[in-house]
N, C-alpha and C positions, 0 to 999 in steps of 0.2 A: 251288491252289498250296500246297504244304506250309508251314505256319507254325511248324514246329519244327526246321527245318534248322539247321545250324551254319555260322557265318561263318568264312571263312579270308581273310587279307589279306596284302598285300605292299606295302612302302613303300620308295621311293627318294627320300630327302629330303636337305636341306642339312646335316643333322647328321652324315651319314655319307658322302654322295656329293658329287661335284663337279658343276658346271653341265653339263659334257659328259655325265656319267653320268645325270643327271636327264633330259637331252634324249634320250638313247639309249633310255630306257624309256617304256613306255606307248603306243607306236604312234602313230596318226594322229588323236588327239583322243578325247574322252570317248565319244561315240556309237560310233565305230568300235571302240574298246576293249571297250565293253560288248557290242556285237554279236558280236565275236569270242569273248568269254568265254562268252556264252550258247550258243554252238555247241559248246562242250566237253562231254564226257560227264559227266553227273551234275549240271551246273550249273543251278540253278533260278532264281537271282537274281544280278544283277551291278551293281556301282557303281564308278565311276572318278572320281578327283579329280586334276586337273592344274593346277598353278599355277606361278608363276615359280620356286619353290624346293621343289617336291615333285611327284612323280608316283606315284599309288597306285591300287590296285584291290582290291576285295573281292567275294567270291562266296559264295553260300549253296549248300550241298550236304548230302545226307543223310549221306554218309561224308566224314570230313575228308580222307582220302587223295585223294578225287576233287577236293577244293578245292585241295590242294597241287599236284596234277598240272596242273590247269587253269591255275594261276598261273605255272607254269614258263615259259610263253611270254611273260610280261609284260616281263621284263628279261633276256633270254637272253645279251646281250652285255655286261652290267654285272658287274664283279667282285663276288664273293660278299660281301665285307666292306661293300659299299655298299648291300646289299639287306637289309631287315629283314622277316622273315616272322612273321605274327601268327596266333594261334589265335583262337577265338571270343571269349573274355574279353579278350584283348589287343586285338583289333580294336575292341570296344566302347569300351574305355578310351582307345585311341588316337584314335578319332573325336571323343571328348569333349575330349581335350587339344588336338586340332587346332582344333576349333570355338571353344575358349576362348582361343586364341592362345598357349598354352604351347609349342606346337611350331613357332611362327613364327620366322623369322629376327629379326624385330622383335617382341619379347615383348609380347603383348597387343594386337597390331594388329587393327583392326576389319575390314579388307577380307576376311579369310578367311571371315567369316560369309556375306557375299554370294557369294563363290566357291563355298562349300559348297552353298548353296541352288541356285545355277546348275548345279552338277555334278549335284545330285539331280534337277533337272528334265530335264536332258539324258539322264541315265541312265534316267529314267522314260519319256521319249519313245522311247528305244531298247528299251523292254520289259524293262528290268532290275530294276525295283523291285517287290518283293513284300512280304508282311507282315513278314518278318524284317528286311530292310534298311530298310523304312519306319520300323519302331520304332527301329532303331539310329540312323539319321540324324536322325530327329525328336528323339530324346532328346539327341543331340549338339548340335543347334541350341538346344534348351532349356537345356542346360548352358552353352553359349556366351553366351546372353542373361543367365542368372543370374550368370555370372562378371563381366559388364560392369555389371550393375545392382546387384550386392551387394558388389563390391569396386572398388578403384581401379586394376585391372590395366591399363586403357587410358587412364588420366588423363595427359594431355599426351603420349601415346605418339606416336612418330615412325613414319611409314610408310616403305616402301622408297623412295618418291619423295623424301621429305624427307631420308632418310638419304643418298640419292644427292647431293642438293644440299649437304648438310653435308660429304660427302667431297670434292666439287668445290671447296668454299670453302677446304678445307685445301690444295688443290693450286694454285689460281690466284686472283688478285684479281678478283672478280666486279664490282667497281665500274665502272659505265658499260659493262659488257660486254654481249655478245649471246648469248642462249641459245636453243637449238632443242629443243623437246619433240616427240618423234615418238610419236604415239599419243594419242588423246583419250578413252581409256577411263578406268577408275577410277585406275589407277596413273599414267597420264599427267596426268590432272587434278590429282592430289595433288602431283605433281612441279611442275606449273605454278604451283599455289598457293604452294608453298614458295619457288619462284623469285621470286614476286611480293613476298615479304617481304624479299628481298635488295636489293642496290644495282644490280642489272642495269638497263640502260636499255632493253633490247628483248627481247621474248619472241616467238618464232615457234612456232606450233603446227601441226604437219604431221599430216595424217590422210587415210586413204583416202576417208572421207566428209567432205566439206567442211563441211556444216552442223554436224556434231559438233565440228569444230575451231573453227568460228566461235563456238559456244556457250561453249567453254572460254576463247577469247580475249576474249570480251566480259566475262567475270568479272574480268579482270585490271585492276588500277589502273595497272600498268606498261604502257607502250605495247606493244601486241601485235597480231599479224596471223595469219590462218589461211591455210594453203597446202595444196595436194594433195601426196601423196607424190612425184609425178613432178617436183616443183620442188626436191626436196632437193639434187640436185647443184649447184644454183645458189646455195643459201643456206648450205650447210655450210661451204664455204671461208671465209666471212665471219664465222663464229661462233667464240666462245671455248669454248662448252660445248654438248654434245649429250647429252640424256638420252632414251633410247629404250625404249618400253614398249608395243609393239603385240602383237597376237595372231597376227601373220603366221607361217605355217609356214616361210617362207623369209626370208633376210636382206633387209632393206629398205635397208641402207646398205652399199654395196660398197666395196672397197678404193679404187677409182678416184675415189669420191666425196670422199675426203679427200686426194687428191693435191694437193700445192702449198700446203697450209695452213701458217700460221706457227706457232701454238701452239694445239692443240685437245685438250680433254679429252672423251672419249666414255665415258659410263657406260651400259652395256647391262643393264637390269633385266628384259628380256623372256625368256620361255621358250616356244618355242625362241629362240635368239639372233636379235637384230635386226641386229647388226653383224658383218660378215664378220671373223673373227679375223685375217685377213691385213692388215686396216687398221692393226693395231698396229705393223706393220713399216714404215709410212710415217714419214718424218721429221716431227717436231713433234707426232705423235699419241700420246696416252696413253690406253689403253683399259682400262677396268675392267668387271668383271662382278659378278654377285651375290656371289661368293665374297669379293670385296674389301670388301664392306659389313660383314663380320663384326666387324671392329674398331670400326666406327662404332656398331654396335648393342649391343656388349657392355656399355657403361656403362648403357644403358637396361635391359638385363636385370638387371644387378647392383642397380640402384636399385629394381627391382620384385620383389625376392626375397621380401619379406614378403607382398606381394599374391599372388604365385604360390602360396605355401603355402596361403593362404585358398582360392584357386581349386582347388587339389588336394584340399582337404577337401570342397568341393562335389562334385567328381568322384567321390570315394570314396563319398559318400552316394548319388549318383544311380546309380553303377555297381552298388552293392549292390541298389538297388531293381529295376533292369532285369534283373539276374541272377536274383534271387529269383523274379520274375514268369516269366522264361524257364524256370527249373527246374520251377516248378509246372506250367507249360503242358506241358513235355515229359513229366512224370510223369503228369499228368491224361490226356494223349492216349494214353499206353501203357495206363493203367488202363482207360480207356473202351474201347479196342480189345480189351482182355482180356475185359471183361465182355460186350461186344457179341458176341465170338466164342463165349463160353460160353452166352449167351442163344440164339444160333442153334442150337447143339448141343442145348440143353435143350428148345427148342420142337420140334425134330425128334424127339428121343427120347421126350418126353412124348406126342406124337401117336402114335407107334408103340406105346408101352406101353398107352395108352388104347384104341387099336384092337384090340390083342390081348386085353385084358381084356373089352372089349365082345363080342368074338367068343366068349368063354368063358362068356357068360351075362349080359351087361349090366353097366352101371356107373352107380351113382347119382351125383347132383351132388356129394354129400358126398365120395364116393370119388374122383371126378375132382379135386376141390379138394385132397384129401389127396395125390394123386399130384403135383400142381403144387407144393404146399407143400414136399413132400419134395425135389423137384428144386431149388427155390429155396434151401432150407436147405443142400443139398449144394454148390451153387455158392458161396453165401456163405462156408461154412466152408473150402472148397478154395481160394478166391481171397483169403481174408483175409491169409494170410502173404505171397503174391506182391505184394499191394497195399502192404503195409508195406515190403517189399523194394524196390519201385520208387520209393516216396517217399524211402526212405533213399538209394537210388542217385542220385536227383536232387540231394539235399542234399550228396552227396559227389562230385558231378560225374562220376559213373560213367555216361557216355553210352553206353558199349558195351552195358551191361546193358539200358538203355532201348531202344536201337536193336534189340537182339535180340528184346525183347518185342514191339516194334512189327512186326517181321518175322514172328514166330511167330503173332501174332494179326491178320495181314493179312486183309482181308475175304474173300479167296479161299482162305485157308488151310484153313478149316473147311467148304468147300463139299463136297457129296457127291461121292465118287470117281466117276470116269467110266472107261469102257473095261474091258479084261479084268480088272483088279484090283478092280472094283466088288463082286464077289461076296464078297470078304473082309469087306466091311462087315457082313454078316449073321452072321459067325462068332460063336458063343456067347462072351460075355464081352468082345467087342471094345470098345475104348475109345470108338469113335465109332459103333458099330453098335447092335443091339438090346440092351436090358438083359438081364442074365443071368436064367435061368429062376427062380433063387431069389428075385429081386426081384419078379418077376411073381407068384410063389406067395405071397410075403409080402403083396402088395397085395390078393390074392384073399381072404385070411383075414379 
């Protein structure tokens, strides 16, 4: 697999897109998205990330135009203003910002690290991870760890779950209330823990897998019980608050589940949605989604502005390192291909010259060495300038020049001609044929 391809990316996230637009993009999960992208022309690697407030994909191709075309299918029904397209350098920087929490709805939140690792493993299982994306995501995770270890970006940080509880507390009095948490994953667990610190008198944890719900319920100091999702229609009408955060592809709370409630606040922090939007039309129901949490999290973002600047300095440092390594690799590969191609031609032409000289009266070891030294000197002098040019091209991000060089010095490019045109190879003075007679005569002297 080519380890010098370029990354192209696309992002539909909360900074530009609504919940509906995020839900529209990305297809049917990480593995399905990666498999679909790998089937596109020119795509060598693919990685997808889907969380409650972002849906993103990245591909590696030799030609950036192939990457752009492959990603056109990622969010075809989303308005252009909600879609951000990223080139190689922008993709690397964006992944670092995501991992460090700078792109999260809740600045500096820790959950994204685990989500990024999970997406990496899923993409890898789908065959999407190669050397380029491995380096990119690994570097992003490293930056995320540095951000949390070397700054206070996540100190006292609220999660989406705790932000949902804070939003609910501003809407209703939670004292002696009943709350239902739907989903026992990371987000659901964090929401339950935040509720445990409030004055609610009862917490119900609903989950498809009962043992997982029981595990969360047992952590609570507040009276808590675990139920299956099938029991939601029975408990929701008695609740004051519902926070839902499952990974279900379909709604788990239907409009009829909230029929006849007195006063109910539903906060849906799942992606795709857990709560049927029509539930908001029911009397007594107030439904919030991720977009509504923006005001709650804004203060956290403002208080961490200084820490965010420190994290950005870390990103600048690490981005420079990975870009320099990438540039050197691209240039070195092109230079290696160039010299390998020249060596193939040299070996062929030296053998021909030696054969002709031996046929004209023999050739001593010293003369044979002179022929080879002459060929080596010619290659060194002829390729010195192109070598400098390729290194300069890498330094100036001139990938077109490097890609052209890699194409010109493809292993098959300098293969001996076959077919009707092969005879032209032996024409006097041919660039890839026999050496001109003047050279042979010079070596005879």
